[in-house]
Structures are given as structure tokens and as C-alpha cells.
Chimera marker file (.cmm) of the C-alpha trace (Angstrom):
<marker_set name="trace">
<marker id="1" x="-28.074" y="89.630" z="-48.600" r="1" g="1" b="0" radius="0.5"/>
<marker id="2" x="-28.475" y="92.415" z="-46.138" r="1" g="1" b="0" radius="0.5"/>
<marker id="3" x="-29.811" y="90.010" z="-43.451" r="1" g="1" b="0" radius="0.5"/>
<marker id="4" x="-26.912" y="87.583" z="-43.928" r="1" g="1" b="0" radius="0.5"/>
<marker id="5" x="-24.327" y="90.398" z="-43.668" r="1" g="1" b="0" radius="0.5"/>
<marker id="6" x="-26.030" y="91.698" z="-40.538" r="1" g="1" b="0" radius="0.5"/>
<marker id="7" x="-26.109" y="88.206" z="-39.030" r="1" g="1" b="0" radius="0.5"/>
<marker id="8" x="-22.450" y="87.664" z="-39.930" r="1" g="1" b="0" radius="0.5"/>
<marker id="9" x="-21.551" y="91.004" z="-38.356" r="1" g="1" b="0" radius="0.5"/>
<marker id="10" x="-23.437" y="90.246" z="-35.113" r="1" g="1" b="0" radius="0.5"/>
<marker id="11" x="-21.842" y="86.810" z="-34.901" r="1" g="1" b="0" radius="0.5"/>
<marker id="12" x="-18.395" y="88.224" z="-35.583" r="1" g="1" b="0" radius="0.5"/>
<marker id="13" x="-18.872" y="90.933" z="-32.971" r="1" g="1" b="0" radius="0.5"/>
<marker id="14" x="-20.025" y="88.428" z="-30.326" r="1" g="1" b="0" radius="0.5"/>
<marker id="15" x="-17.073" y="86.135" z="-30.961" r="1" g="1" b="0" radius="0.5"/>
<marker id="16" x="-14.621" y="89.023" z="-30.987" r="1" g="1" b="0" radius="0.5"/>
<marker id="17" x="-15.935" y="90.298" z="-27.659" r="1" g="1" b="0" radius="0.5"/>
<marker id="18" x="-15.501" y="86.827" z="-26.151" r="1" g="1" b="0" radius="0.5"/>
<marker id="19" x="-11.748" y="87.207" z="-26.761" r="1" g="1" b="0" radius="0.5"/>
<marker id="20" x="-11.331" y="83.993" z="-28.702" r="1" g="1" b="0" radius="0.5"/>
<marker id="21" x="-11.617" y="84.978" z="-32.346" r="1" g="1" b="0" radius="0.5"/>
<marker id="22" x="-10.582" y="88.330" z="-33.804" r="1" g="1" b="0" radius="0.5"/>
<marker id="23" x="-13.172" y="90.134" z="-35.882" r="1" g="1" b="0" radius="0.5"/>
<marker id="24" x="-11.206" y="90.303" z="-39.186" r="1" g="1" b="0" radius="0.5"/>
<marker id="25" x="-10.799" y="86.523" z="-39.388" r="1" g="1" b="0" radius="0.5"/>
<marker id="26" x="-14.549" y="85.881" z="-39.414" r="1" g="1" b="0" radius="0.5"/>
<marker id="27" x="-15.651" y="88.210" z="-42.144" r="1" g="1" b="0" radius="0.5"/>
<marker id="28" x="-14.916" y="86.537" z="-45.475" r="1" g="1" b="0" radius="0.5"/>
<marker id="29" x="-12.680" y="88.987" z="-47.389" r="1" g="1" b="0" radius="0.5"/>
<marker id="30" x="-9.921" y="87.894" z="-49.656" r="1" g="1" b="0" radius="0.5"/>
<marker id="31" x="-7.953" y="84.656" z="-49.317" r="1" g="1" b="0" radius="0.5"/>
<marker id="32" x="-8.499" y="82.277" z="-46.399" r="1" g="1" b="0" radius="0.5"/>
<marker id="33" x="-6.370" y="82.951" z="-43.343" r="1" g="1" b="0" radius="0.5"/>
<marker id="34" x="-3.212" y="80.867" z="-43.037" r="1" g="1" b="0" radius="0.5"/>
<marker id="35" x="-3.306" y="80.456" z="-39.260" r="1" g="1" b="0" radius="0.5"/>
<marker id="36" x="-6.023" y="79.189" z="-36.987" r="1" g="1" b="0" radius="0.5"/>
<marker id="37" x="-8.312" y="81.584" z="-35.279" r="1" g="1" b="0" radius="0.5"/>
<marker id="38" x="-7.453" y="80.131" z="-31.867" r="1" g="1" b="0" radius="0.5"/>
<marker id="39" x="-3.742" y="80.768" z="-32.319" r="1" g="1" b="0" radius="0.5"/>
<marker id="40" x="-4.319" y="84.362" z="-33.493" r="1" g="1" b="0" radius="0.5"/>
<marker id="41" x="-6.978" y="85.271" z="-30.927" r="1" g="1" b="0" radius="0.5"/>
<marker id="42" x="-6.042" y="88.000" z="-28.462" r="1" g="1" b="0" radius="0.5"/>
<marker id="43" x="-5.388" y="86.602" z="-25.017" r="1" g="1" b="0" radius="0.5"/>
<marker id="44" x="-4.811" y="83.100" z="-26.380" r="1" g="1" b="0" radius="0.5"/>
<marker id="45" x="-1.237" y="83.478" z="-27.575" r="1" g="1" b="0" radius="0.5"/>
<marker id="46" x="0.136" y="82.592" z="-24.139" r="1" g="1" b="0" radius="0.5"/>
<marker id="47" x="-2.183" y="79.656" z="-23.661" r="1" g="1" b="0" radius="0.5"/>
<marker id="48" x="-0.812" y="76.239" z="-24.496" r="1" g="1" b="0" radius="0.5"/>
<marker id="49" x="-4.335" y="74.985" z="-25.109" r="1" g="1" b="0" radius="0.5"/>
<marker id="50" x="-5.558" y="77.790" z="-27.385" r="1" g="1" b="0" radius="0.5"/>
<marker id="51" x="-9.005" y="79.322" z="-27.182" r="1" g="1" b="0" radius="0.5"/>
<marker id="52" x="-10.762" y="76.478" z="-28.989" r="1" g="1" b="0" radius="0.5"/>
<marker id="53" x="-9.496" y="73.847" z="-26.606" r="1" g="1" b="0" radius="0.5"/>
<marker id="54" x="-10.770" y="73.315" z="-23.122" r="1" g="1" b="0" radius="0.5"/>
<marker id="55" x="-8.252" y="73.707" z="-20.364" r="1" g="1" b="0" radius="0.5"/>
<marker id="56" x="-7.898" y="70.592" z="-18.252" r="1" g="1" b="0" radius="0.5"/>
<marker id="57" x="-9.850" y="70.777" z="-15.036" r="1" g="1" b="0" radius="0.5"/>
<marker id="58" x="-7.760" y="70.180" z="-11.954" r="1" g="1" b="0" radius="0.5"/>
<marker id="59" x="-9.192" y="67.314" z="-9.986" r="1" g="1" b="0" radius="0.5"/>
<marker id="60" x="-9.113" y="67.669" z="-6.235" r="1" g="1" b="0" radius="0.5"/>
<marker id="61" x="-6.703" y="65.314" z="-4.491" r="1" g="1" b="0" radius="0.5"/>
<marker id="62" x="-8.214" y="62.065" z="-3.323" r="1" g="1" b="0" radius="0.5"/>
<marker id="63" x="-8.677" y="61.944" z="0.419" r="1" g="1" b="0" radius="0.5"/>
<marker id="64" x="-6.287" y="59.642" z="2.208" r="1" g="1" b="0" radius="0.5"/>
<marker id="65" x="-7.969" y="56.526" z="3.537" r="1" g="1" b="0" radius="0.5"/>
<marker id="66" x="-8.567" y="56.583" z="7.234" r="1" g="1" b="0" radius="0.5"/>
<marker id="67" x="-6.311" y="54.407" z="9.327" r="1" g="1" b="0" radius="0.5"/>
<marker id="68" x="-8.043" y="51.167" z="10.253" r="1" g="1" b="0" radius="0.5"/>
<marker id="69" x="-9.452" y="51.074" z="13.718" r="1" g="1" b="0" radius="0.5"/>
<marker id="70" x="-7.515" y="48.508" z="15.682" r="1" g="1" b="0" radius="0.5"/>
<marker id="71" x="-9.313" y="47.355" z="18.777" r="1" g="1" b="0" radius="0.5"/>
<marker id="72" x="-7.338" y="47.670" z="21.963" r="1" g="1" b="0" radius="0.5"/>
<marker id="73" x="-5.667" y="44.474" z="23.058" r="1" g="1" b="0" radius="0.5"/>
<marker id="74" x="-7.614" y="42.932" z="25.933" r="1" g="1" b="0" radius="0.5"/>
<marker id="75" x="-6.092" y="43.497" z="29.326" r="1" g="1" b="0" radius="0.5"/>
<marker id="76" x="-4.633" y="40.404" z="30.957" r="1" g="1" b="0" radius="0.5"/>
<marker id="77" x="-6.108" y="39.987" z="34.453" r="1" g="1" b="0" radius="0.5"/>
<marker id="78" x="-3.742" y="40.287" z="37.389" r="1" g="1" b="0" radius="0.5"/>
<marker id="79" x="-2.041" y="36.997" z="38.234" r="1" g="1" b="0" radius="0.5"/>
<marker id="80" x="-2.532" y="35.540" z="34.729" r="1" g="1" b="0" radius="0.5"/>
<marker id="81" x="-0.140" y="35.152" z="31.789" r="1" g="1" b="0" radius="0.5"/>
<marker id="82" x="-1.158" y="36.017" z="28.259" r="1" g="1" b="0" radius="0.5"/>
<marker id="83" x="-1.361" y="32.939" z="26.016" r="1" g="1" b="0" radius="0.5"/>
<marker id="84" x="-1.297" y="35.293" z="22.990" r="1" g="1" b="0" radius="0.5"/>
<marker id="85" x="-4.600" y="34.226" z="21.438" r="1" g="1" b="0" radius="0.5"/>
<marker id="86" x="-7.336" y="35.902" z="23.453" r="1" g="1" b="0" radius="0.5"/>
<marker id="87" x="-6.744" y="33.580" z="26.395" r="1" g="1" b="0" radius="0.5"/>
<marker id="88" x="-4.905" y="34.077" z="29.674" r="1" g="1" b="0" radius="0.5"/>
<marker id="89" x="-3.895" y="31.339" z="32.103" r="1" g="1" b="0" radius="0.5"/>
<marker id="90" x="-2.600" y="30.681" z="35.608" r="1" g="1" b="0" radius="0.5"/>
<marker id="91" x="-1.968" y="27.638" z="37.745" r="1" g="1" b="0" radius="0.5"/>
<marker id="92" x="-4.772" y="27.011" z="40.257" r="1" g="1" b="0" radius="0.5"/>
<marker id="93" x="-3.978" y="27.673" z="43.894" r="1" g="1" b="0" radius="0.5"/>
<marker id="94" x="-6.251" y="24.762" z="44.887" r="1" g="1" b="0" radius="0.5"/>
<marker id="95" x="-5.969" y="22.034" z="42.242" r="1" g="1" b="0" radius="0.5"/>
<marker id="96" x="-8.833" y="19.741" z="41.396" r="1" g="1" b="0" radius="0.5"/>
<marker id="97" x="-8.660" y="16.225" z="42.820" r="1" g="1" b="0" radius="0.5"/>
<marker id="98" x="-6.298" y="13.837" z="41.027" r="1" g="1" b="0" radius="0.5"/>
<marker id="99" x="-8.785" y="10.974" z="41.584" r="1" g="1" b="0" radius="0.5"/>
<marker id="100" x="-7.066" y="7.809" z="40.348" r="1" g="1" b="0" radius="0.5"/>
<marker id="101" x="-4.192" y="9.588" z="38.474" r="1" g="1" b="0" radius="0.5"/>
<marker id="102" x="-0.682" y="9.458" z="39.912" r="1" g="1" b="0" radius="0.5"/>
<marker id="103" x="-0.137" y="13.170" z="39.316" r="1" g="1" b="0" radius="0.5"/>
<marker id="104" x="-2.160" y="16.161" z="38.131" r="1" g="1" b="0" radius="0.5"/>
<marker id="105" x="-2.300" y="19.948" z="38.037" r="1" g="1" b="0" radius="0.5"/>
<marker id="106" x="-5.122" y="22.402" z="37.410" r="1" g="1" b="0" radius="0.5"/>
<marker id="107" x="-4.818" y="25.225" z="34.920" r="1" g="1" b="0" radius="0.5"/>
<marker id="108" x="-7.264" y="28.139" z="35.051" r="1" g="1" b="0" radius="0.5"/>
<marker id="109" x="-8.077" y="29.659" z="31.649" r="1" g="1" b="0" radius="0.5"/>
<marker id="110" x="-9.604" y="33.121" z="31.284" r="1" g="1" b="0" radius="0.5"/>
<marker id="111" x="-11.211" y="34.142" z="27.975" r="1" g="1" b="0" radius="0.5"/>
<marker id="112" x="-10.317" y="37.729" z="27.085" r="1" g="1" b="0" radius="0.5"/>
<marker id="113" x="-12.049" y="37.111" z="23.731" r="1" g="1" b="0" radius="0.5"/>
<marker id="114" x="-14.666" y="34.469" z="22.801" r="1" g="1" b="0" radius="0.5"/>
<marker id="115" x="-13.145" y="31.135" z="21.836" r="1" g="1" b="0" radius="0.5"/>
<marker id="116" x="-14.940" y="28.089" z="20.363" r="1" g="1" b="0" radius="0.5"/>
<marker id="117" x="-12.604" y="25.214" z="21.178" r="1" g="1" b="0" radius="0.5"/>
<marker id="118" x="-9.499" y="25.278" z="23.350" r="1" g="1" b="0" radius="0.5"/>
<marker id="119" x="-6.660" y="22.748" z="23.230" r="1" g="1" b="0" radius="0.5"/>
<marker id="120" x="-4.134" y="22.605" z="26.086" r="1" g="1" b="0" radius="0.5"/>
<marker id="121" x="-0.993" y="20.454" z="26.040" r="1" g="1" b="0" radius="0.5"/>
<marker id="122" x="1.859" y="19.990" z="28.527" r="1" g="1" b="0" radius="0.5"/>
<marker id="123" x="5.042" y="17.940" z="28.692" r="1" g="1" b="0" radius="0.5"/>
<marker id="124" x="5.555" y="15.742" z="31.736" r="1" g="1" b="0" radius="0.5"/>
<marker id="125" x="8.980" y="16.233" z="33.303" r="1" g="1" b="0" radius="0.5"/>
<marker id="126" x="10.804" y="14.103" z="35.872" r="1" g="1" b="0" radius="0.5"/>
<marker id="127" x="13.029" y="15.448" z="38.668" r="1" g="1" b="0" radius="0.5"/>
<marker id="128" x="15.917" y="15.898" z="36.166" r="1" g="1" b="0" radius="0.5"/>
<marker id="129" x="13.643" y="18.006" z="33.903" r="1" g="1" b="0" radius="0.5"/>
<marker id="130" x="13.680" y="15.281" z="31.253" r="1" g="1" b="0" radius="0.5"/>
<marker id="131" x="10.482" y="14.902" z="29.212" r="1" g="1" b="0" radius="0.5"/>
<marker id="132" x="8.921" y="11.536" z="30.031" r="1" g="1" b="0" radius="0.5"/>
<marker id="133" x="5.532" y="12.047" z="28.378" r="1" g="1" b="0" radius="0.5"/>
<marker id="134" x="2.792" y="14.547" z="27.678" r="1" g="1" b="0" radius="0.5"/>
<marker id="135" x="-0.833" y="15.184" z="28.523" r="1" g="1" b="0" radius="0.5"/>
<marker id="136" x="-3.587" y="17.261" z="26.964" r="1" g="1" b="0" radius="0.5"/>
<marker id="137" x="-7.108" y="18.522" z="27.524" r="1" g="1" b="0" radius="0.5"/>
<marker id="138" x="-9.950" y="20.098" z="25.552" r="1" g="1" b="0" radius="0.5"/>
<marker id="139" x="-12.394" y="22.808" z="26.593" r="1" g="1" b="0" radius="0.5"/>
<marker id="140" x="-15.570" y="23.763" z="24.761" r="1" g="1" b="0" radius="0.5"/>
<marker id="141" x="-16.593" y="27.348" z="23.987" r="1" g="1" b="0" radius="0.5"/>
<marker id="142" x="-15.756" y="30.141" z="26.402" r="1" g="1" b="0" radius="0.5"/>
<marker id="143" x="-17.361" y="33.569" z="26.157" r="1" g="1" b="0" radius="0.5"/>
<marker id="144" x="-15.454" y="36.752" z="26.978" r="1" g="1" b="0" radius="0.5"/>
<marker id="145" x="-14.877" y="36.948" z="30.739" r="1" g="1" b="0" radius="0.5"/>
<marker id="146" x="-15.556" y="33.259" z="31.435" r="1" g="1" b="0" radius="0.5"/>
<marker id="147" x="-13.062" y="30.972" z="33.144" r="1" g="1" b="0" radius="0.5"/>
<marker id="148" x="-12.469" y="27.237" z="32.828" r="1" g="1" b="0" radius="0.5"/>
<marker id="149" x="-10.557" y="24.921" z="35.129" r="1" g="1" b="0" radius="0.5"/>
<marker id="150" x="-8.580" y="22.373" z="33.160" r="1" g="1" b="0" radius="0.5"/>
<marker id="151" x="-7.151" y="19.253" z="34.769" r="1" g="1" b="0" radius="0.5"/>
<marker id="152" x="-3.880" y="17.999" z="33.271" r="1" g="1" b="0" radius="0.5"/>
<marker id="153" x="-3.140" y="14.545" z="34.585" r="1" g="1" b="0" radius="0.5"/>
<marker id="154" x="-0.969" y="11.450" z="34.171" r="1" g="1" b="0" radius="0.5"/>
<marker id="155" x="-0.736" y="7.792" z="35.185" r="1" g="1" b="0" radius="0.5"/>
<marker id="156" x="3.062" y="7.845" z="34.854" r="1" g="1" b="0" radius="0.5"/>
<marker id="157" x="5.245" y="7.467" z="37.927" r="1" g="1" b="0" radius="0.5"/>
<marker id="158" x="7.993" y="10.024" z="38.488" r="1" g="1" b="0" radius="0.5"/>
<marker id="159" x="6.218" y="13.076" z="37.102" r="1" g="1" b="0" radius="0.5"/>
<marker id="160" x="7.500" y="16.123" z="38.969" r="1" g="1" b="0" radius="0.5"/>
<marker id="161" x="6.502" y="19.004" z="36.678" r="1" g="1" b="0" radius="0.5"/>
<marker id="162" x="3.934" y="19.841" z="34.036" r="1" g="1" b="0" radius="0.5"/>
<marker id="163" x="5.446" y="22.176" z="31.405" r="1" g="1" b="0" radius="0.5"/>
<marker id="164" x="2.912" y="23.914" z="29.139" r="1" g="1" b="0" radius="0.5"/>
<marker id="165" x="3.703" y="23.478" z="25.459" r="1" g="1" b="0" radius="0.5"/>
<marker id="166" x="0.510" y="24.693" z="23.802" r="1" g="1" b="0" radius="0.5"/>
<marker id="167" x="-2.688" y="26.623" z="24.451" r="1" g="1" b="0" radius="0.5"/>
<marker id="168" x="-4.697" y="27.142" z="21.262" r="1" g="1" b="0" radius="0.5"/>
<marker id="169" x="-8.038" y="28.704" z="20.554" r="1" g="1" b="0" radius="0.5"/>
<marker id="170" x="-9.847" y="27.347" z="17.484" r="1" g="1" b="0" radius="0.5"/>
<link id1="1" id2="2" r="1" g="1" b="0" radius="0.2"/>
<link id1="2" id2="3" r="1" g="1" b="0" radius="0.2"/>
<link id1="3" id2="4" r="1" g="1" b="0" radius="0.2"/>
<link id1="4" id2="5" r="1" g="1" b="0" radius="0.2"/>
<link id1="5" id2="6" r="1" g="1" b="0" radius="0.2"/>
<link id1="6" id2="7" r="1" g="1" b="0" radius="0.2"/>
<link id1="7" id2="8" r="1" g="1" b="0" radius="0.2"/>
<link id1="8" id2="9" r="1" g="1" b="0" radius="0.2"/>
<link id1="9" id2="10" r="1" g="1" b="0" radius="0.2"/>
<link id1="10" id2="11" r="1" g="1" b="0" radius="0.2"/>
<link id1="11" id2="12" r="1" g="1" b="0" radius="0.2"/>
<link id1="12" id2="13" r="1" g="1" b="0" radius="0.2"/>
<link id1="13" id2="14" r="1" g="1" b="0" radius="0.2"/>
<link id1="14" id2="15" r="1" g="1" b="0" radius="0.2"/>
<link id1="15" id2="16" r="1" g="1" b="0" radius="0.2"/>
<link id1="16" id2="17" r="1" g="1" b="0" radius="0.2"/>
<link id1="17" id2="18" r="1" g="1" b="0" radius="0.2"/>
<link id1="18" id2="19" r="1" g="1" b="0" radius="0.2"/>
<link id1="19" id2="20" r="1" g="1" b="0" radius="0.2"/>
<link id1="20" id2="21" r="1" g="1" b="0" radius="0.2"/>
<link id1="21" id2="22" r="1" g="1" b="0" radius="0.2"/>
<link id1="22" id2="23" r="1" g="1" b="0" radius="0.2"/>
<link id1="23" id2="24" r="1" g="1" b="0" radius="0.2"/>
<link id1="24" id2="25" r="1" g="1" b="0" radius="0.2"/>
<link id1="25" id2="26" r="1" g="1" b="0" radius="0.2"/>
<link id1="26" id2="27" r="1" g="1" b="0" radius="0.2"/>
<link id1="27" id2="28" r="1" g="1" b="0" radius="0.2"/>
<link id1="28" id2="29" r="1" g="1" b="0" radius="0.2"/>
<link id1="29" id2="30" r="1" g="1" b="0" radius="0.2"/>
<link id1="30" id2="31" r="1" g="1" b="0" radius="0.2"/>
<link id1="31" id2="32" r="1" g="1" b="0" radius="0.2"/>
<link id1="32" id2="33" r="1" g="1" b="0" radius="0.2"/>
<link id1="33" id2="34" r="1" g="1" b="0" radius="0.2"/>
<link id1="34" id2="35" r="1" g="1" b="0" radius="0.2"/>
<link id1="35" id2="36" r="1" g="1" b="0" radius="0.2"/>
<link id1="36" id2="37" r="1" g="1" b="0" radius="0.2"/>
<link id1="37" id2="38" r="1" g="1" b="0" radius="0.2"/>
<link id1="38" id2="39" r="1" g="1" b="0" radius="0.2"/>
<link id1="39" id2="40" r="1" g="1" b="0" radius="0.2"/>
<link id1="40" id2="41" r="1" g="1" b="0" radius="0.2"/>
<link id1="41" id2="42" r="1" g="1" b="0" radius="0.2"/>
<link id1="42" id2="43" r="1" g="1" b="0" radius="0.2"/>
<link id1="43" id2="44" r="1" g="1" b="0" radius="0.2"/>
<link id1="44" id2="45" r="1" g="1" b="0" radius="0.2"/>
<link id1="45" id2="46" r="1" g="1" b="0" radius="0.2"/>
<link id1="46" id2="47" r="1" g="1" b="0" radius="0.2"/>
<link id1="47" id2="48" r="1" g="1" b="0" radius="0.2"/>
<link id1="48" id2="49" r="1" g="1" b="0" radius="0.2"/>
<link id1="49" id2="50" r="1" g="1" b="0" radius="0.2"/>
<link id1="50" id2="51" r="1" g="1" b="0" radius="0.2"/>
<link id1="51" id2="52" r="1" g="1" b="0" radius="0.2"/>
<link id1="52" id2="53" r="1" g="1" b="0" radius="0.2"/>
<link id1="53" id2="54" r="1" g="1" b="0" radius="0.2"/>
<link id1="54" id2="55" r="1" g="1" b="0" radius="0.2"/>
<link id1="55" id2="56" r="1" g="1" b="0" radius="0.2"/>
<link id1="56" id2="57" r="1" g="1" b="0" radius="0.2"/>
<link id1="57" id2="58" r="1" g="1" b="0" radius="0.2"/>
<link id1="58" id2="59" r="1" g="1" b="0" radius="0.2"/>
<link id1="59" id2="60" r="1" g="1" b="0" radius="0.2"/>
<link id1="60" id2="61" r="1" g="1" b="0" radius="0.2"/>
<link id1="61" id2="62" r="1" g="1" b="0" radius="0.2"/>
<link id1="62" id2="63" r="1" g="1" b="0" radius="0.2"/>
<link id1="63" id2="64" r="1" g="1" b="0" radius="0.2"/>
<link id1="64" id2="65" r="1" g="1" b="0" radius="0.2"/>
<link id1="65" id2="66" r="1" g="1" b="0" radius="0.2"/>
<link id1="66" id2="67" r="1" g="1" b="0" radius="0.2"/>
<link id1="67" id2="68" r="1" g="1" b="0" radius="0.2"/>
<link id1="68" id2="69" r="1" g="1" b="0" radius="0.2"/>
<link id1="69" id2="70" r="1" g="1" b="0" radius="0.2"/>
<link id1="70" id2="71" r="1" g="1" b="0" radius="0.2"/>
<link id1="71" id2="72" r="1" g="1" b="0" radius="0.2"/>
<link id1="72" id2="73" r="1" g="1" b="0" radius="0.2"/>
<link id1="73" id2="74" r="1" g="1" b="0" radius="0.2"/>
<link id1="74" id2="75" r="1" g="1" b="0" radius="0.2"/>
<link id1="75" id2="76" r="1" g="1" b="0" radius="0.2"/>
<link id1="76" id2="77" r="1" g="1" b="0" radius="0.2"/>
<link id1="77" id2="78" r="1" g="1" b="0" radius="0.2"/>
<link id1="78" id2="79" r="1" g="1" b="0" radius="0.2"/>
<link id1="79" id2="80" r="1" g="1" b="0" radius="0.2"/>
<link id1="80" id2="81" r="1" g="1" b="0" radius="0.2"/>
<link id1="81" id2="82" r="1" g="1" b="0" radius="0.2"/>
<link id1="82" id2="83" r="1" g="1" b="0" radius="0.2"/>
<link id1="83" id2="84" r="1" g="1" b="0" radius="0.2"/>
<link id1="84" id2="85" r="1" g="1" b="0" radius="0.2"/>
<link id1="85" id2="86" r="1" g="1" b="0" radius="0.2"/>
<link id1="86" id2="87" r="1" g="1" b="0" radius="0.2"/>
<link id1="87" id2="88" r="1" g="1" b="0" radius="0.2"/>
<link id1="88" id2="89" r="1" g="1" b="0" radius="0.2"/>
<link id1="89" id2="90" r="1" g="1" b="0" radius="0.2"/>
<link id1="90" id2="91" r="1" g="1" b="0" radius="0.2"/>
<link id1="91" id2="92" r="1" g="1" b="0" radius="0.2"/>
<link id1="92" id2="93" r="1" g="1" b="0" radius="0.2"/>
<link id1="93" id2="94" r="1" g="1" b="0" radius="0.2"/>
<link id1="94" id2="95" r="1" g="1" b="0" radius="0.2"/>
<link id1="95" id2="96" r="1" g="1" b="0" radius="0.2"/>
<link id1="96" id2="97" r="1" g="1" b="0" radius="0.2"/>
<link id1="97" id2="98" r="1" g="1" b="0" radius="0.2"/>
<link id1="98" id2="99" r="1" g="1" b="0" radius="0.2"/>
<link id1="99" id2="100" r="1" g="1" b="0" radius="0.2"/>
<link id1="100" id2="101" r="1" g="1" b="0" radius="0.2"/>
<link id1="101" id2="102" r="1" g="1" b="0" radius="0.2"/>
<link id1="102" id2="103" r="1" g="1" b="0" radius="0.2"/>
<link id1="103" id2="104" r="1" g="1" b="0" radius="0.2"/>
<link id1="104" id2="105" r="1" g="1" b="0" radius="0.2"/>
<link id1="105" id2="106" r="1" g="1" b="0" radius="0.2"/>
<link id1="106" id2="107" r="1" g="1" b="0" radius="0.2"/>
<link id1="107" id2="108" r="1" g="1" b="0" radius="0.2"/>
<link id1="108" id2="109" r="1" g="1" b="0" radius="0.2"/>
<link id1="109" id2="110" r="1" g="1" b="0" radius="0.2"/>
<link id1="110" id2="111" r="1" g="1" b="0" radius="0.2"/>
<link id1="111" id2="112" r="1" g="1" b="0" radius="0.2"/>
<link id1="112" id2="113" r="1" g="1" b="0" radius="0.2"/>
<link id1="113" id2="114" r="1" g="1" b="0" radius="0.2"/>
<link id1="114" id2="115" r="1" g="1" b="0" radius="0.2"/>
<link id1="115" id2="116" r="1" g="1" b="0" radius="0.2"/>
<link id1="116" id2="117" r="1" g="1" b="0" radius="0.2"/>
<link id1="117" id2="118" r="1" g="1" b="0" radius="0.2"/>
<link id1="118" id2="119" r="1" g="1" b="0" radius="0.2"/>
<link id1="119" id2="120" r="1" g="1" b="0" radius="0.2"/>
<link id1="120" id2="121" r="1" g="1" b="0" radius="0.2"/>
<link id1="121" id2="122" r="1" g="1" b="0" radius="0.2"/>
<link id1="122" id2="123" r="1" g="1" b="0" radius="0.2"/>
<link id1="123" id2="124" r="1" g="1" b="0" radius="0.2"/>
<link id1="124" id2="125" r="1" g="1" b="0" radius="0.2"/>
<link id1="125" id2="126" r="1" g="1" b="0" radius="0.2"/>
<link id1="126" id2="127" r="1" g="1" b="0" radius="0.2"/>
<link id1="127" id2="128" r="1" g="1" b="0" radius="0.2"/>
<link id1="128" id2="129" r="1" g="1" b="0" radius="0.2"/>
<link id1="129" id2="130" r="1" g="1" b="0" radius="0.2"/>
<link id1="130" id2="131" r="1" g="1" b="0" radius="0.2"/>
<link id1="131" id2="132" r="1" g="1" b="0" radius="0.2"/>
<link id1="132" id2="133" r="1" g="1" b="0" radius="0.2"/>
<link id1="133" id2="134" r="1" g="1" b="0" radius="0.2"/>
<link id1="134" id2="135" r="1" g="1" b="0" radius="0.2"/>
<link id1="135" id2="136" r="1" g="1" b="0" radius="0.2"/>
<link id1="136" id2="137" r="1" g="1" b="0" radius="0.2"/>
<link id1="137" id2="138" r="1" g="1" b="0" radius="0.2"/>
<link id1="138" id2="139" r="1" g="1" b="0" radius="0.2"/>
<link id1="139" id2="140" r="1" g="1" b="0" radius="0.2"/>
<link id1="140" id2="141" r="1" g="1" b="0" radius="0.2"/>
<link id1="141" id2="142" r="1" g="1" b="0" radius="0.2"/>
<link id1="142" id2="143" r="1" g="1" b="0" radius="0.2"/>
<link id1="143" id2="144" r="1" g="1" b="0" radius="0.2"/>
<link id1="144" id2="145" r="1" g="1" b="0" radius="0.2"/>
<link id1="145" id2="146" r="1" g="1" b="0" radius="0.2"/>
<link id1="146" id2="147" r="1" g="1" b="0" radius="0.2"/>
<link id1="147" id2="148" r="1" g="1" b="0" radius="0.2"/>
<link id1="148" id2="149" r="1" g="1" b="0" radius="0.2"/>
<link id1="149" id2="150" r="1" g="1" b="0" radius="0.2"/>
<link id1="150" id2="151" r="1" g="1" b="0" radius="0.2"/>
<link id1="151" id2="152" r="1" g="1" b="0" radius="0.2"/>
<link id1="152" id2="153" r="1" g="1" b="0" radius="0.2"/>
<link id1="153" id2="154" r="1" g="1" b="0" radius="0.2"/>
<link id1="154" id2="155" r="1" g="1" b="0" radius="0.2"/>
<link id1="155" id2="156" r="1" g="1" b="0" radius="0.2"/>
<link id1="156" id2="157" r="1" g="1" b="0" radius="0.2"/>
<link id1="157" id2="158" r="1" g="1" b="0" radius="0.2"/>
<link id1="158" id2="159" r="1" g="1" b="0" radius="0.2"/>
<link id1="159" id2="160" r="1" g="1" b="0" radius="0.2"/>
<link id1="160" id2="161" r="1" g="1" b="0" radius="0.2"/>
<link id1="161" id2="162" r="1" g="1" b="0" radius="0.2"/>
<link id1="162" id2="163" r="1" g="1" b="0" radius="0.2"/>
<link id1="163" id2="164" r="1" g="1" b="0" radius="0.2"/>
<link id1="164" id2="165" r="1" g="1" b="0" radius="0.2"/>
<link id1="165" id2="166" r="1" g="1" b="0" radius="0.2"/>
<link id1="166" id2="167" r="1" g="1" b="0" radius="0.2"/>
<link id1="167" id2="168" r="1" g="1" b="0" radius="0.2"/>
<link id1="168" id2="169" r="1" g="1" b="0" radius="0.2"/>
<link id1="169" id2="170" r="1" g="1" b="0" radius="0.2"/>
</marker_set>
């Protein structure tokens, strides 16, 4: 009996010193208390969680994701126009030979980015700028920095102008 009272006293003292449970509520004397120990504990009356409950731990804010790295747009070489798809183009100063065609022009393509297959298309215009036909050409893979000379040609009579309608990189 003496050991159990001593143990109860030590336990009560330790809990009382922790500030969560007052000493009188732990020693069994008289009727059971009507309120909880956590609500009656000194220092816990202002806490909305009570002494028995764990206070929520504030989680640090999540770091904002880094902005994606957008590669700089390739610079269009001087004298070329941007085709908008990693290719630039210009009309050749010295066109390739027309051979047996009635008319032709040479387009110079510059690859600002690698491109597997290139499709070029142009309308054929007469002297009144009316469309009288079209022509097209294909180019195989170009690596960055490579150029290709593309011949656009026609058998039609009366072709005055070649008007580019499409340059696509596939």
C-alpha cells in the first residue's frame, strides 16, 4: 500500500510539474472529477486544443515551381526571312539552271533548328498576279546551320512570279 501511494504521488507530481494535469485531480479522493484534466490544467485554459491534444504542426509553404527554361529563339541570319518553324529562307541571287523548264526560281533554306523533311510550295502567278498553277519541292533532313538550294520550276507559259505559300518542317 505504501509503495502504491508513493508511486501515485511521484506520478502525480511529475504530471503536475509538466503543467498539463493538476495534482488534486490525480489522487483518488472522493467523487470523480466532473471536468477533464486537460480542460482544468493550468496553462491549458487558453488553448483550443487542450493539454491532451497535440497542436497542429505548421507545414512550411511549398516552394513555387521554377519557371520553365525556354530556349532562346534562333537568330535569323541577315538577308533571310523567318519561316516560323526553325527554318529561314531567301531567294538565291544566282538561281540554278532551269534546264528544260519554261520558268524557275531558286530558294535558299537555312536550318536554324534540325529538320527531318521539308516541304516547299509556291503559287505560279502571271503578269496580272492571277494564280495559274503551283509548284512544290521536297528536301531531306537538314542539320542546324546547313543550307539547301531548292529549285521551284514550271512548264507553264506565262509564269511571271513564284509566290511562296508554304514552307513546312516535318
